[in-house]
C-alpha positions in Angstrom: 130.9 106.6 116.4 131.5 104.4 119.3 128.5 104.2 121.5 130.2 102.5 124.5 128.6 102.9 127.8 126.6 106.1 126.3 123.7 107.4 128.6 120.8 109.3 127.3 117.3 109.7 128.6 115.7 108.6 125.6 117.2 106.2 122.9 115.0 106.1 119.9 115.7 103.0 117.5 114.7 104.0 113.8 115.7 107.3 112.1 112.6 107.3 110.1 109.5 109.7 110.2 108.3 108.3 113.4 111.6 108.3 114.9 112.5 112.0 114.1 109.6 113.1 114.7 109.7 111.8 118.3 113.2 113.3 118.9 112.4 116.7 117.5 109.6 117.0 120.4 111.6 115.3 122.7 114.8 117.2 122.6 112.5 120.7 122.6 111.2 119.6 125.9 115.0 119.5 127.3 115.4 115.5 127.1 119.1 114.2 126.0 118.2 112.1 122.7 119.8 109.6 120.4 118.4 107.9 117.5 120.0 104.4 116.4 119.4 103.6 112.8 121.4 101.0 110.7 120.8 102.5 107.4 123.8 104.9 106.5 121.5 108.1 106.7 118.8 108.9 108.3 115.2 109.6 107.0 114.2 106.2 106.5 111.8 105.9 103.4 110.9 109.0 103.4 113.9 109.9 101.4 112.3 108.2 98.3 108.7 109.2 98.9 106.7 112.0 97.2 103.3 112.8 96.1 100.5 115.3 95.5 98.3 116.2 98.3 94.6 117.6 97.3 94.8 121.4 97.9 98.3 121.1 99.7 100.7 120.9 96.6 103.4 118.1 96.5 104.6 116.3 99.6 108.4 115.4 99.4 109.6 113.3 101.8 113.2 113.9 101.4 112.4 118.0 102.2 110.5 116.8 105.2 113.4 114.4 106.5 116.1 117.0 106.2 113.8 119.7 108.4 113.4 116.9 111.0 117.2 116.2 111.0 118.3 119.7 110.8 115.8 120.3 114.0 117.3 117.5 115.7 120.6 118.2 115.6 120.1 122.0 116.6 118.5 120.7 119.7 121.3 118.8 120.6 119.8 115.3 119.7 122.6 112.8 118.3 121.7 110.6 115.4 124.0 107.6 114.9 123.6 105.7 111.8 125.3 102.7 110.3 124.5 101.0 113.9 122.6 97.9 114.3 120.8 97.2 117.6 120.9 93.5 118.4 119.9 93.4 122.0 117.1 95.2 124.7 117.5 94.3 128.3 116.1 96.0 131.2 118.1 96.4 134.4 116.2 97.9 137.3 114.7 101.4 136.0 117.0 101.5 132.8 117.3 100.0 129.7 120.5 98.3 128.1 120.8 98.9 124.4 123.3 96.6 122.8 124.4 97.8 119.3 127.1 96.9 116.8 129.2 99.9 118.2 128.8 99.1 121.7 126.2 99.5 124.8 123.9 102.8 125.3 121.7 103.1 128.8 118.5 104.9 128.9 115.5 105.2 131.2 113.4 105.0 128.2 113.3 103.4 124.5 111.3 104.0 121.7 110.7 101.5 119.0 110.2 103.4 115.6 111.6 100.7 113.6 109.0 100.7 110.8 107.9 98.1 108.4 109.6 95.5 106.0 108.4 94.1 102.9 106.7 90.7 102.4 108.0 88.7 99.7 106.2 87.5 96.6 107.6 83.8 95.9 107.5 82.8 92.6 109.6 81.0 89.8 112.7 82.8 89.0 112.7 85.4 91.9 116.0 85.1 92.7 117.6 85.9 89.5 119.4 89.0 89.1 117.1 92.2 88.1 114.1 91.2 90.5 113.7 93.7 93.4 111.2 94.4 96.0 109.1 97.6 94.7 110.4 99.4 97.8 114.1 98.7 96.3 112.9 100.0 93.2 111.5 103.2 94.4 115.1 103.5 96.7 117.3 102.9 93.2 115.0 105.5 91.7 114.1 108.2 93.8 117.2 108.4 96.4 119.7 107.4 94.3 118.6 108.3 90.9 119.2 105.2 89.1 116.8 103.3 86.8 116.4 99.7 87.6 116.3 98.9 83.7 115.1 99.7 80.4 111.4 98.1 80.7 110.5 96.4 83.7 107.0 94.4 85.2 105.2 94.7 88.5 103.9 91.7 90.3 101.4 92.4 93.1 98.6 94.9 93.4 98.1 96.7 96.6 98.5 100.1 98.5 102.1 99.9 98.2 102.4 99.0 94.6 100.0 101.7 93.7 101.6 104.6 95.9 105.1 103.5 94.3 104.3 103.1 90.8 102.5 106.7 90.5 106.2 107.8 91.6 108.0 105.4 89.1 105.8 107.0 86.3 106.5 110.7 87.4 110.3 109.5 87.3 109.9 108.4 83.8 110.8 104.6 84.7 109.3 102.2 81.8 106.9 99.8 82.8 105.0 97.5 80.7 102.1 96.6 83.1 101.1 95.5 86.6 99.8 91.6 87.3 98.7 89.4 90.1 101.1 86.7 91.5 100.2 83.0 90.1 101.9 81.6 93.3 99.6 79.2 95.1 101.3 80.9 98.1 99.9 84.3 96.8 96.3 84.0 98.7 94.0 86.9 98.5 97.1 88.6 96.1 96.3 86.3 93.3 92.4 86.6 93.2 91.0 89.2 91.0 87.8 90.0 92.8 89.6 90.3 95.7 92.1 92.8 94.2 89.7 95.0 92.4 87.7 95.1 95.7 90.8 96.5 97.2 91.6 98.7 94.5 88.1 100.1 94.8 89.2 101.4 98.3 92.3 103.0 96.6 89.8 105.2 94.2 90.9 108.4 95.7 94.5 107.8 94.2 93.1 107.1 90.5 94.9 109.6 88.2 91.6 110.6 86.2 88.3 111.9 87.5 86.3 109.3 85.6 88.0 106.2 87.6 87.7 108.0 91.1 84.1 108.4 90.5 83.7 104.8 88.8 85.8 103.2 91.6 83.6 104.7 94.6 80.4 104.0 93.0 81.5 100.3 92.1 82.5 100.1 95.8 79.3 101.2 97.0 77.2 99.2 94.9 79.7 95.9 95.6 80.3 95.3 92.0 83.5 93.9 92.1 82.6 90.4 91.2 80.6 91.5 88.1 83.2 94.3 87.3 85.9 91.7 86.9 84.0 89.9 84.2 83.7 93.2 82.3 87.5 94.0 82.7 89.0 94.0 79.2 91.8 91.5 78.6 94.2 94.6 78.1 93.2 96.0 81.8 92.7 99.7 82.4 95.4 102.4 82.5 96.8 104.2 85.5 99.6 106.7 85.0 99.8 105.4 81.5 100.5 101.5 82.8 97.9 98.8 82.1 96.5 97.0 85.3 95.9 93.8 84.3 93.8 92.5 86.9 92.9 89.3 85.0 96.6 88.3 84.2 99.1 87.0 86.7 102.9 86.0 86.6 103.7 82.2 86.3 107.6 82.8 86.4 110.3 85.2 86.0 112.5 83.8 83.1 116.4 84.2 82.0 119.5 82.4 82.0 121.8 84.8 84.3 119.6 87.8 84.8 115.7 88.9 83.9 115.0 88.2 80.4 111.1 87.9 80.3 108.3 87.0 82.6 105.5 84.5 81.4 102.0 85.6 82.0 98.7 83.6 82.1 94.7 84.9 81.7 92.7 84.1 84.8 89.1 83.7 85.3 87.1 85.6 87.6 88.1 83.0 90.2 91.7 83.3 89.9 92.2 80.1 88.0 94.4 80.0 85.1 92.5 80.0 81.4 94.2 77.1 79.6 96.1 78.1 76.4 96.5 81.7 77.4 100.2 81.5 78.5 102.5 84.1 76.9 105.8 85.7 77.5 106.4 89.3 78.2 109.9 91.0 77.6 111.3 92.8 80.0 114.5 93.0 81.8 113.7 94.0 85.5 110.7 92.7 87.8 109.4 94.7 91.0 107.8 92.0 93.6 104.9 94.0 95.2 104.0 91.7 98.4 102.9 94.6 100.8 104.2 95.7 104.1 104.3 94.4 107.8 105.4 95.9 111.1 109.0 95.2 111.5 108.8 94.4 115.3 111.4 91.8 116.3 113.1 94.4 118.8 109.7 94.4 120.7 109.8 90.7 121.3 113.5 90.6 122.3 112.2 93.4 125.0 109.6 91.0 125.9 106.8 92.8 125.0 103.5 90.6 124.3 101.9 90.9 120.7 98.9 90.8 119.0 97.7 89.7 115.3 95.5 92.0 113.5 95.2 91.9 110.2 94.3 95.4 109.6 97.4 96.5 111.1 99.4 94.3 109.0 99.9 91.4 111.1 101.5 91.1 114.6 102.0 94.3 116.6 103.2 95.3 119.8 100.6 95.6 122.2 100.6 99.2 123.4 98.0 101.9 124.4 96.4 105.0 122.5 99.3 106.9 124.1 102.1 104.4 122.7 102.9 102.8 125.8 103.5 99.0 126.1 103.3 96.9 128.9 106.8 96.7 129.4 107.8 99.7 131.7 109.8 102.7 129.6 109.2 100.9 126.4 107.1 103.1 123.5 106.5 102.4 120.3 105.5 104.6 117.3 105.0 104.2 113.3 104.7 101.4 111.4 105.9 99.0 114.1 102.6 99.8 115.5 100.5 99.0 112.2 101.2 99.9 108.5 100.0 103.5 107.9 101.4 106.5 105.9 104.6 108.9 106.9 102.3 111.3 108.0 100.8 109.0 110.4 104.1 107.9 111.7 105.2 111.5 112.0 101.9 112.3 114.2 102.8 109.3 116.1 106.3 109.8 117.1 105.0 113.4 118.4 102.6 111.6 120.5 105.1 109.0 121.7 107.3 111.9 122.5 104.8 113.8 124.7 103.9 110.5 126.5 107.2 109.8 127.3 107.9 113.6 128.7 104.9 113.2 130.6 106.4 110.5 132.1 109.3 112.2 133.1 107.4 114.9 134.4 108.8 117.5 132.3 105.1 118.8 130.9 103.5 119.3 134.2 99.9 120.1 134.7 99.5 120.5 131.1 100.6 117.0 130.1 96.8 115.7 129.6 96.0 118.6 127.6 99.0 118.0 125.5 98.4 114.4 125.4 94.8 114.7 124.3 95.6 117.1 121.7 98.3 114.9 120.6 95.9 111.9 120.1 93.2 114.2 118.5 96.3 114.8 115.8 97.1 111.3 114.9 93.3 110.3 114.6 92.9 113.8 112.3 96.2 112.9 110.4 94.9 109.4 109.6 91.4 110.5 108.8 92.4 112.8 106.2 95.4 110.7 104.9 95.9 110.2 101.2 97.2 107.2 101.8 95.6 104.5 104.2 97.2 100.8 103.4 94.1 98.9 105.4 90.4 99.6 105.7 89.2 99.6 109.1 92.2 100.7 110.7 91.0 102.7 113.0 88.4 100.2 114.8 91.4 97.7 114.8 93.2 100.0 116.9 90.5 100.9 119.3 90.0 97.1 119.5 93.9 96.8 120.2 93.6 99.7 122.9 90.8 98.0 124.8 92.7 94.5 125.0 96.0 96.8 126.5 93.1 98.2 129.1 92.2 94.6 129.6 88.6 95.0 128.0 89.5 92.3 125.6 91.4 89.0 125.6 94.8 88.7 123.9 94.1 86.5 120.9 
């Protein structure tokens, strides 16, 4: 589909949970909306996600995506997939969006580009059979292809825990989950830091005793002592050993993955002499976490703030998801790494904010914006999947920066 000189009221870049939710709300208010995404089909990472919501049944991202896609198209929204965006230029009161299929013109642009995976660099990471854990998720849950006969996950974080539960449910054989031994790993290779982080994820544990134990240990700040008590064989989640005192030194193989060299660690993350051994696997999933995919905001001239709780550098924006650049809005993981449900709520908020700027919601604008902000906060506070602790406090700090109450760092 050619986009050459196509005019729309709103161009949304990113057809994931935030972009599709925003398009549905904006199109319902009468805006001419186009969504652009470089992936061959809309839905983003929702297509491979599913998990059990307490008291609500199974949340299946593919079904949610299909519903949103149907709504957008029924309201006249245009979804353009397989198209890359490489330029954003403000011309007077309009945006010129340069794509691989031509140029689009719009008064407003919403960046809903999501997040990308951070790499885990250990020797052998370029061998065939080494994938990011997100790629394993897509391969298994979107394309229904198992990545191999027996694999290993290197890295322990929220992303790894969430996807591992999905892989276990999908019947993927995993030998264990271990830490990375790379000197570049930082906290990701430290047993105490990882156990502390896992305690904040105790609500995801598959058994009640693990949830209770994790919550108790977290409250008592026992992670340093608990590491020393952990068995070498690890603790099991979904039948998969989590080896908090074991790290991957290298991934081995001549033409493809054949094994991983492991080493035992002391509580400070230092290798124990004489403990190296090999584990036979034919694929490896690297879990380095997520960071906001925000390059287009930089191209558009938006200032950035580096906030660890949000996943790194994020475009400066306010609670209504407006940036300092006129007509440029953001929603979803580009604003800070969170769950798909939060991204959907943010997409709705961004659309209401844009419609308010267009004068479409009239005297009800303030009430609708307030309700949408409250909805985002509620979804965030009740979300099962939370990537970083203290994210609301971090967002409040960001909003004060936008309003000039705190200095940019």
